[in-house]
C-alpha positions in Angstrom: 106.8 -43.9 190.3 105.0 -45.6 193.2 106.1 -44.7 196.8 106.2 -47.4 199.5 104.5 -46.2 202.7 106.2 -48.7 205.0 108.1 -46.4 207.5 110.8 -49.0 207.8 111.5 -49.4 204.1 115.0 -48.3 203.0 114.2 -48.2 199.3 110.7 -46.8 199.0 110.8 -45.6 195.4 109.4 -48.2 192.9 108.6 -48.2 189.2 105.1 -47.0 188.3 103.6 -50.5 187.5 105.0 -52.3 190.5 102.6 -54.3 192.7 105.1 -55.0 195.5 107.9 -52.9 196.9 111.3 -53.9 195.6 112.8 -52.8 198.9 110.7 -54.4 201.6 108.4 -56.7 199.6 105.0 -55.4 201.0 102.1 -54.7 198.7 102.1 -51.2 197.3 99.2 -48.7 197.5 99.2 -46.6 194.3 96.4 -44.4 195.6 95.6 -43.8 199.2 91.8 -44.0 199.6 91.7 -44.5 195.9 92.4 -40.8 195.6 95.8 -39.5 196.8 98.9 -40.3 194.9 102.2 -39.8 196.9 104.7 -37.8 194.9 107.6 -37.4 197.3 108.5 -37.1 201.0 108.6 -33.6 202.5 109.9 -34.4 206.0 109.5 -36.6 209.1 110.0 -36.8 212.8 109.4 -38.9 215.8 105.7 -39.1 215.2 105.3 -39.6 211.5 106.1 -38.5 208.0 104.8 -35.9 205.6 104.4 -36.3 201.8 103.6 -34.1 198.9 100.7 -35.8 197.1 98.3 -35.3 194.1 94.6 -35.4 194.5 93.3 -37.4 191.6 89.7 -36.2 192.2 90.7 -32.5 191.9 92.7 -32.6 188.7 95.9 -33.7 190.5 95.9 -30.7 192.7 98.8 -30.8 195.2 98.0 -31.5 198.8 100.0 -32.7 201.9 99.5 -36.2 203.4 100.7 -36.9 206.9 101.2 -40.4 208.0 101.2 -41.4 211.7 104.1 -43.7 212.2 105.5 -43.0 215.7 109.0 -44.2 216.4 108.1 -44.7 220.1 108.0 -47.7 222.4 105.4 -48.6 225.0 101.6 -48.5 225.0 101.3 -45.1 226.7 103.7 -43.4 224.3 101.9 -44.8 221.3 98.5 -43.8 222.7 99.8 -40.3 223.3 101.1 -40.1 219.7 97.8 -41.2 218.4 95.9 -38.7 220.5 98.1 -35.9 219.2 97.6 -36.9 215.6 93.8 -37.0 216.1 93.9 -33.6 217.8 95.8 -32.1 214.9 93.0 -33.3 212.6 90.3 -31.9 214.9 92.1 -28.5 215.2 92.5 -28.2 211.4 88.8 -29.1 211.0 88.0 -26.4 213.6 90.3 -23.7 212.4 90.9 -24.5 208.7 88.3 -22.1 207.4 90.8 -19.2 208.2 92.7 -18.4 205.0 96.0 -18.4 206.9 95.6 -21.9 208.4 95.8 -25.0 206.2 92.4 -26.6 205.4 91.8 -30.2 206.4 90.7 -32.3 203.4 90.5 -35.8 204.9 91.3 -38.0 208.0 91.2 -41.8 207.7 92.9 -45.1 208.5 94.3 -47.4 205.9 96.6 -50.5 206.1 97.1 -50.0 209.9 98.2 -46.4 209.6 96.4 -43.1 210.2 96.5 -40.4 207.6 95.7 -36.7 207.5 95.3 -34.8 204.3 95.5 -31.1 204.3 96.0 -28.1 202.0 99.4 -27.7 200.4 101.0 -24.2 201.0 103.3 -23.3 198.2 106.2 -21.3 199.7 108.9 -21.7 202.3 109.1 -21.5 206.1 110.6 -18.5 207.8 113.4 -20.7 209.0 114.3 -21.4 205.3 113.9 -17.7 204.5 116.3 -16.8 207.4 118.9 -19.2 206.0 118.6 -17.9 202.4 118.2 -14.1 203.1 119.8 -13.5 206.5 118.4 -11.8 209.5 115.1 -9.9 209.3 114.9 -6.2 209.3 112.7 -4.3 211.7 110.2 -3.7 208.9 109.9 -7.4 208.3 109.3 -8.0 212.0 106.5 -5.4 212.0 105.0 -7.2 208.9 105.2 -10.6 210.7 103.5 -9.3 213.8 100.8 -7.5 211.7 100.0 -10.6 209.7 100.3 -13.3 212.4 98.7 -11.7 215.4 95.2 -11.7 213.9 95.7 -15.4 213.1 96.6 -16.1 216.7 93.7 -14.1 217.9 91.4 -16.3 215.7 93.0 -19.5 217.0 92.7 -18.4 220.7 89.1 -17.2 220.2 88.4 -20.8 219.1 89.8 -22.0 222.4 93.0 -23.5 220.9 96.6 -23.0 221.9 99.2 -23.8 219.2 102.0 -24.5 221.6 104.7 -24.7 218.9 105.1 -21.2 217.4 108.5 -21.0 215.7 110.0 -20.0 212.3 109.7 -23.6 211.1 105.9 -23.5 211.6 105.3 -20.2 209.8 105.1 -20.4 206.0 105.4 -17.5 203.6 103.4 -18.1 200.5 105.2 -17.9 197.2 104.3 -14.8 195.2 102.2 -16.7 192.6 100.0 -18.1 195.4 99.5 -15.0 197.6 96.2 -14.2 196.1 94.6 -17.1 197.9 95.0 -15.6 201.4 97.4 -13.8 203.7 101.1 -13.8 203.0 102.0 -15.8 206.2 100.4 -19.1 207.1 100.5 -20.9 210.5 101.1 -24.6 210.1 101.6 -27.7 212.2 98.9 -28.0 214.8 100.2 -31.4 215.9 100.8 -30.4 219.5 98.0 -27.8 219.8 95.8 -27.9 222.8 92.1 -27.3 223.3 91.5 -24.8 226.1 89.4 -26.2 228.9 88.8 -25.4 232.5 91.8 -27.6 233.4 94.1 -26.0 230.8 96.0 -24.1 233.5 96.4 -27.1 235.9 99.4 -29.2 236.2 99.1 -31.8 233.4 102.5 -33.4 233.7 102.9 -33.1 229.9 105.6 -30.8 228.6 105.2 -30.2 224.8 106.9 -27.6 222.6 110.3 -26.6 221.3 113.1 -25.8 223.8 113.9 -22.2 223.7 110.7 -21.2 222.0 108.2 -22.6 224.5 107.8 -20.7 227.8 108.7 -22.1 231.2 105.2 -22.8 232.3 104.6 -24.9 229.2 107.8 -26.9 229.3 108.1 -27.3 233.1 104.5 -27.6 234.2 102.5 -28.5 231.0 100.5 -25.2 231.3 98.9 -23.7 228.2 97.4 -20.3 227.6 97.3 -17.6 224.9 100.2 -15.9 226.7 102.3 -19.1 226.1 101.9 -18.7 222.3 102.7 -15.0 222.6 106.0 -15.8 224.4 106.9 -18.2 221.5 106.0 -15.4 219.0 108.3 -13.1 220.8 111.1 -15.6 220.7 110.4 -16.2 217.0 110.9 -12.4 216.3 114.1 -12.4 218.4 115.5 -15.4 216.5 114.7 -13.8 213.1 116.2 -10.5 214.1 119.4 -12.0 215.4 119.8 -15.3 213.6 120.4 -17.0 217.0 118.9 -20.3 217.9 117.1 -19.8 221.2 117.6 -23.4 222.1 121.4 -22.7 222.4 120.7 -19.8 224.8 118.3 -22.0 226.8 120.9 -24.8 227.2 123.4 -22.2 228.5 121.2 -20.1 230.8 117.7 -21.6 231.0 115.1 -18.9 230.8 117.4 -16.2 232.2 118.5 -15.2 228.7 115.2 -13.4 228.2 116.3 -10.8 230.7 119.2 -9.8 228.5 117.9 -10.5 225.1 118.8 -6.9 223.9 122.5 -7.8 224.2 122.2 -10.2 221.3 120.9 -7.7 218.8 123.2 -7.1 215.9 121.5 -3.8 214.9 119.5 -1.3 217.0 115.7 -1.4 216.8 113.1 1.2 217.6 112.0 1.8 221.2 108.4 0.8 220.2 109.5 -2.6 218.9 111.8 -3.1 221.9 108.9 -2.5 224.3 106.7 -4.9 222.5 109.3 -7.7 222.4 110.2 -7.1 226.0 106.6 -7.6 227.1 106.3 -10.7 224.9 109.5 -12.2 226.3 108.6 -11.9 230.0 109.5 -15.1 231.9 106.5 -14.8 234.3 103.3 -15.4 232.5 101.4 -12.7 234.4 103.8 -10.0 233.2 103.3 -10.9 229.5 100.6 -9.8 227.0 97.5 -11.9 227.7 96.0 -11.7 224.3 97.0 -11.2 220.7 94.5 -8.4 220.5 96.4 -6.6 223.2 99.6 -6.8 221.2 97.8 -5.5 218.1 96.7 -2.4 220.0 100.4 -1.6 220.6 101.5 -1.9 217.0 102.2 1.3 215.0 99.1 2.8 213.3 100.3 1.9 209.8 100.8 -1.7 210.7 97.4 -1.9 212.3 95.9 -0.4 209.1 97.5 -3.0 206.9 96.3 -5.7 209.3 92.7 -4.5 209.4 92.4 -4.0 205.6 91.2 -7.5 205.0 88.0 -8.7 203.4 86.0 -11.6 204.7 87.9 -14.1 202.6 91.2 -13.0 204.0 92.6 -11.4 200.9 94.4 -8.2 201.6 92.3 -5.3 200.1 92.1 -1.6 200.3 88.7 -0.3 199.2 88.5 -3.3 196.8 92.2 -3.1 195.7 94.3 -6.2 196.3 98.0 -6.3 196.5 98.5 -7.3 192.9 96.4 -4.3 191.9 98.5 -2.1 194.2 101.7 -3.3 192.5 100.2 -2.5 189.1 99.3 1.0 190.4 102.9 1.6 191.5 104.0 0.6 188.0 101.6 3.2 186.5 103.2 5.8 188.8 106.4 5.3 186.9 109.8 6.0 188.5 108.4 7.8 191.5 109.2 5.6 194.5 106.4 6.0 197.1 106.4 4.3 200.5 104.1 1.3 200.7 101.8 3.1 203.3 101.5 6.2 201.1 100.8 4.0 198.0 98.0 2.2 199.7 96.6 5.5 201.0 96.5 6.8 197.5 94.7 3.6 196.4 92.0 4.4 198.9 91.5 7.8 197.5 91.5 6.6 193.9 89.0 3.8 194.5 86.9 6.1 196.7 85.7 7.6 193.4 85.3 4.3 191.6 83.5 1.7 193.7 82.7 0.0 197.0 85.1 -0.8 199.7 84.5 -3.4 202.4 86.8 -4.6 205.1 86.7 -6.3 208.4 88.4 -5.1 211.6 89.2 -7.2 214.7 86.1 -8.8 216.3 84.7 -8.1 219.7 85.4 -10.9 222.1 84.5 -11.4 225.7 81.3 -13.4 225.7 81.6 -16.9 227.1 78.6 -18.2 225.2 76.8 -17.9 221.9 75.9 -14.3 220.9 72.1 -14.2 220.3 71.2 -10.6 219.9 72.6 -7.2 219.1 71.2 -3.6 219.3 72.6 -0.1 218.8 71.3 2.9 220.7 69.2 5.0 218.3 70.7 8.3 217.2 68.6 11.3 216.3 69.2 13.0 212.9 70.4 16.1 214.6 73.1 14.2 216.4 74.2 12.4 213.2 74.5 15.7 211.3 77.0 17.2 213.7 80.2 18.0 211.9 82.6 17.3 214.7 82.2 14.0 216.6 83.5 13.8 220.2 85.8 11.1 221.4 83.6 8.2 222.6 86.2 7.0 225.1 86.1 10.3 227.0 82.3 10.6 227.2 80.0 9.6 230.0 77.7 6.8 229.0 74.6 9.0 228.5 76.5 11.1 225.9 78.0 8.3 223.9 74.9 8.2 221.7 75.9 11.5 220.2 79.3 10.1 219.1 80.3 8.6 215.8 78.9 5.1 216.0 77.1 5.2 219.4 77.1 2.2 221.7 76.3 -1.5 221.0 74.5 -4.0 223.3 74.9 -7.7 223.0 73.2 -10.6 224.7 74.6 -14.1 225.1 74.1 -17.6 226.4 76.7 -16.7 229.1 73.7 -14.9 230.9 75.2 -11.4 230.3 74.4 -8.3 228.4 77.5 -6.4 227.4 77.5 -2.7 226.5 80.4 -1.9 224.1 82.2 1.2 223.0 82.4 0.2 219.3 84.9 2.9 218.4 87.3 1.7 221.1 86.2 -2.0 220.9 85.9 -2.1 224.7 83.3 -3.3 227.1 81.7 -0.4 229.0 79.3 -2.4 231.1 78.6 -6.1 231.8 75.1 -6.7 233.0 74.9 -10.0 234.8 71.7 -11.8 236.0 71.0 -15.3 237.0 68.1 -15.5 234.6 69.5 -17.9 232.0 70.4 -17.1 228.4 69.8 -13.7 227.0 67.7 -13.9 223.8 66.8 -10.3 223.1 68.2 -6.8 223.9 67.2 -3.2 223.1 68.3 0.2 224.2 66.1 3.2 224.8 66.5 6.3 222.5 68.0 8.3 225.3 70.7 5.6 225.9 69.8 5.5 229.6 68.2 2.1 229.7 68.6 -1.4 228.3 65.8 -4.0 228.1 66.7 -7.7 227.9 64.6 -10.8 227.4 65.7 -14.0 229.2 65.3 -17.8 229.1 63.6 -17.7 232.6 60.5 -16.0 231.1 61.4 -12.5 232.4 62.4 -9.1 231.0 64.9 -7.1 232.9 65.3 -3.3 232.8 68.8 -2.0 233.4 70.2 1.4 234.2 73.2 1.8 231.8 74.8 4.6 233.9 75.0 2.5 237.0 74.8 -1.1 235.6 72.1 -1.8 238.2 68.8 -3.6 237.6 65.8 -1.2 237.8 63.1 -3.9 237.7 62.0 -7.2 236.4 58.9 -7.6 234.2 57.0 -10.9 234.9 54.1 -12.3 233.0 55.3 -14.5 230.1 55.1 -18.2 230.7 58.1 -19.2 228.5 61.4 -17.7 227.3 61.3 -14.1 225.9 62.7 -14.2 222.4 62.3 -10.6 221.3 61.9 -7.1 222.7 61.3 -3.7 221.1 60.9 -0.1 222.3 58.7 2.6 220.9 60.5 5.7 219.5 59.3 7.8 222.5 61.0 5.3 224.8 57.8 4.9 226.9 56.5 1.4 225.8 58.1 -2.0 225.6 56.8 -4.8 223.4 57.9 -8.4 223.9 57.4 -11.7 222.1 57.6 -15.1 223.8 57.6 -18.8 223.2 54.3 -18.8 225.2 52.7 -17.7 221.8 51.9 -14.2 223.1 53.0 -10.6 222.6 52.9 -8.3 225.7 52.9 -4.5 225.8 54.4 -2.9 228.9 54.7 0.6 230.4 58.4 1.1 230.7 58.2 3.7 233.5 56.0 1.6 235.8 56.7 -1.9 234.6 52.9 -2.6 234.4 51.5 -4.8 231.6 49.2 -2.9 229.3 47.8 -5.7 227.2 48.5 -9.2 225.8 48.0 -10.2 222.1 47.2 -13.9 221.6 46.4 -14.6 218.0 49.5 -16.6 217.1 49.2 -20.4 217.3 52.8 -21.1 217.9 55.9 -19.4 219.5 56.4 -15.7 218.8 59.9 -15.4 217.4 60.2 -11.6 216.6 58.5 -8.3 217.2 59.2 -4.9 215.7 57.6 -1.4 216.1 57.1 1.1 213.3 59.0 4.4 213.4 55.8 6.4 214.1 55.1 4.1 217.1 51.6 3.1 215.8 52.1 -0.4 214.5 53.5 -3.7 215.9 54.7 -6.5 213.6 55.1 -10.0 215.0 56.5 -13.2 213.5 55.9 -16.7 214.6 56.8 -20.4 214.2 53.2 -20.7 212.9 54.8 -19.3 209.6 52.8 -16.0 209.7 53.4 -12.4 210.3 50.8 -10.2 212.0 50.4 -6.4 212.0 48.7 -4.8 215.0 47.6 -1.4 216.1 49.8 -0.7 219.2 47.3 1.5 221.0 44.3 -0.8 220.7 45.9 -4.2 220.1 43.7 -4.7 217.1 45.0 -7.1 214.4 45.3 -5.3 211.0 46.8 -7.9 208.7 48.1 -11.5 208.6 50.9 -12.0 206.1 51.4 -15.5 204.7 54.1 -16.6 202.3 56.9 -18.2 204.3 56.9 -22.0 204.3 58.7 -22.4 207.6 59.3 -20.5 210.9 59.6 -16.7 210.6 62.6 -15.8 212.7 63.1 -12.1 212.4 61.5 -8.8 211.3 62.7 -5.3 210.4 60.8 -2.2 209.5 62.3 0.4 207.1 63.2 3.8 208.5 60.4 5.4 206.5 57.9 3.0 208.0 56.6 1.8 204.6 58.3 -1.6 204.3 58.6 -4.8 206.4 61.4 -7.4 205.9 61.1 -10.9 207.2 63.6 -13.8 207.5 62.7 -17.4 207.7 63.9 -21.0 208.2 62.8 -21.5 204.5 66.2 -19.8 203.6 64.5 -16.7 202.2 63.9 -13.0 203.0 60.6 -11.4 202.0 59.8 -7.7 201.6 56.3 -6.6 202.3 54.3 -3.4 202.1 53.6 -2.7 205.8 50.4 -0.7 205.1 48.7 -3.1 202.7 50.3 -6.4 203.7 51.2 -7.2 200.1 54.3 -9.2 199.2 56.7 -7.1 197.1 59.6 -9.5 196.5 61.5 -12.6 197.8 65.3 -12.6 198.3 67.0 -16.0 197.6 70.7 -16.7 198.3 71.2 -18.1 201.7 71.8 -21.9 201.9 70.4 -22.4 205.4 68.0 -20.8 207.9 68.0 -17.0 208.0 68.0 -15.9 211.6 68.3 -12.1 211.6 67.6 -9.1 209.5 68.2 -5.3 209.6 67.6 -2.2 207.4 70.4 0.2 206.8 69.7 3.7 208.2 69.1 5.1 204.7 66.6 2.3 204.0 68.3 1.3 200.8 70.0 -1.9 202.0 69.0 -5.0 204.0 71.5 -7.1 206.0 70.8 -10.8 206.9 72.5 -13.4 209.0 72.2 -17.2 208.5 73.0 -20.6 209.8 75.1 -20.9 206.6 77.7 -18.8 208.6 77.4 -15.8 206.3 76.1 -12.3 206.5 74.7 -10.8 203.3 73.9 -7.3 202.3 71.1 -6.9 199.7 70.0 -4.0 197.5 66.4 -3.4 198.6 64.9 -2.4 195.2 66.5 -5.1 193.1 67.0 -8.0 195.5 70.6 -8.3 194.4 73.3 -9.5 196.8 75.8 -6.7 197.1 78.2 -8.4 199.5 78.6 -11.7 201.3 80.7 -11.6 204.4 82.4 -14.8 205.4 84.3 -15.0 208.6 82.2 -16.6 211.3 83.0 -20.2 212.1 79.4 -21.1 213.2 75.8 -20.1 212.7 75.2 -16.3 212.7 72.3 -15.3 215.0 72.2 -11.5 215.0 73.0 -8.5 212.7 72.7 -4.7 213.1 73.7 -1.6 211.3 75.5 1.2 213.1 73.4 4.5 213.2 75.7 6.1 210.6 75.3 3.1 208.3 79.1 2.7 207.9 79.4 -0.4 210.1 77.6 -3.7 210.2 78.0 -6.0 213.2 77.1 -9.7 213.5 76.8 -12.1 216.4 77.4 -15.8 216.2 77.3 -19.2 217.8 81.1 -18.9 217.6 80.9 -16.4 220.6 82.2 -13.5 218.6 80.9 -10.2 217.3 82.3 -9.4 213.9 82.7 -5.9 212.7 82.3 -5.3 208.9 83.1 -1.8 207.5 80.9 -0.6 204.6 81.5 2.0 201.9 
């Protein structure tokens, strides 16, 4: 069978060997782009048609082909339709790395039509599920919120508003395909909007589905994350009641949201009622403003299910996926356990057997690329305390004694942010008009932050007040790296001016300058005993210095390109280096001898860190991944994938249970370790 792609053809199905359509007479295209064979139509609308196709280059793997064939008149209408189609391709390219968003395979023009090829999601829409199975239970609504809110959070973080959230655009994967990602998939980005500075201005363009889209979107053309959250609330309402919100809209406009409870066929919990009520607020300022804010209000068990995802999006609990959980339940025989209890048991069982990795929601708030990360050091005595205080209730100077301490991040948005990692909240934002922040460190007493800036300066900040203490001036180019001695008295900085400077923190006075590198200094590190400095440079060398005298001890050569990052092991015996040559090298700090080379990244390695126990090394790369390596064997233990752009920074929490990474994508990802 050969399918005619003329939108006006009344008889598009033709015998396999036909050269011309028997219905309309035009020449047939057996393979689009000599690759995609149309199997059957899936649907269509005012802007185009969608087909199921087979990819001949991938063993006839099924995919979806969208054809732009707008049934509109007028140049402006056609231009708008074309713009929306191109925007959908751009959004899929931007977002399609998420396992719950279809992947874009191709975008091209052929025979005067535009085509978009994307991943085929095997399953059915929630609209179809509603028709087949009836209204949703409260448990299914919690599951919907738990699975879809992280997807929306990802979409919004990437500055995109979907603008058409509804049951038709949420697919539930069929059981046999659920292992490839989350259960629910968000589709149809055909009317999505890139968030810009003018996104909340009057655009004159109202796009969305009546009843599902909020008033500001339909009446004024406004778009924000809160708009998608309103549509998500309406979706939950429709699935709970079976009522088409467009009917309510036609009868009462947006006034129906004030009395939405009257349409419920069965009572729901007060907690779900409160969440839906806040999602369905007519006025945008009264609604939830972010998907993350909704997630914080979900029941604890729903949050746990949501957070137990590894970097590829497969639902896991300590290495156990859903298929394995089902098998475990079979092994338990006739005993019927609640799902939450079953998964809790899986955690216990696998705690004896192997590693467990999972990713929680990222930290968002920076408006630019995240270049640097640093935890406040925690003394062994603090870490050994049996009972850990609640970080949220502590004054800033005491947070360092809590479970995971505090985290500092520096960004192109010219700010340093201090985070309560346990609560995932910003404690302080340190703002200076000094350009991008390339380096940050915190003193061991957690009182002071040191940051290196694009304008050649180093600023010292009081973390309790958020006030600047002083500015260190002396470098003649951007400051790319800073480090603090264990006693908290001395600062070392590395700069693009090819020098390393040593400063007295208390007075801000420069002690000495080290000038042996022939190109930009990209990294500095201080040994745990405070006696040695290590520096890395674009001259492809690493130098070891005596801190007190400034005397050069060793020059380490082995990298073939710029050396971007350094880390010294907690026992002070080993030095790890990361380079644009895509490798990590491990050196003996005392002798300068190369011990081994770690290969595995496919692009520049930008950052490196030792775990607190000294057994593992973490690295971050332009290949968008974070890797954890076994120090003694050089084996990759885990590769974390989740960032959508280059990863510039990585750091272990003081207890070694959490790894954080900062990226060009403006987020800080949190990876939980065994």
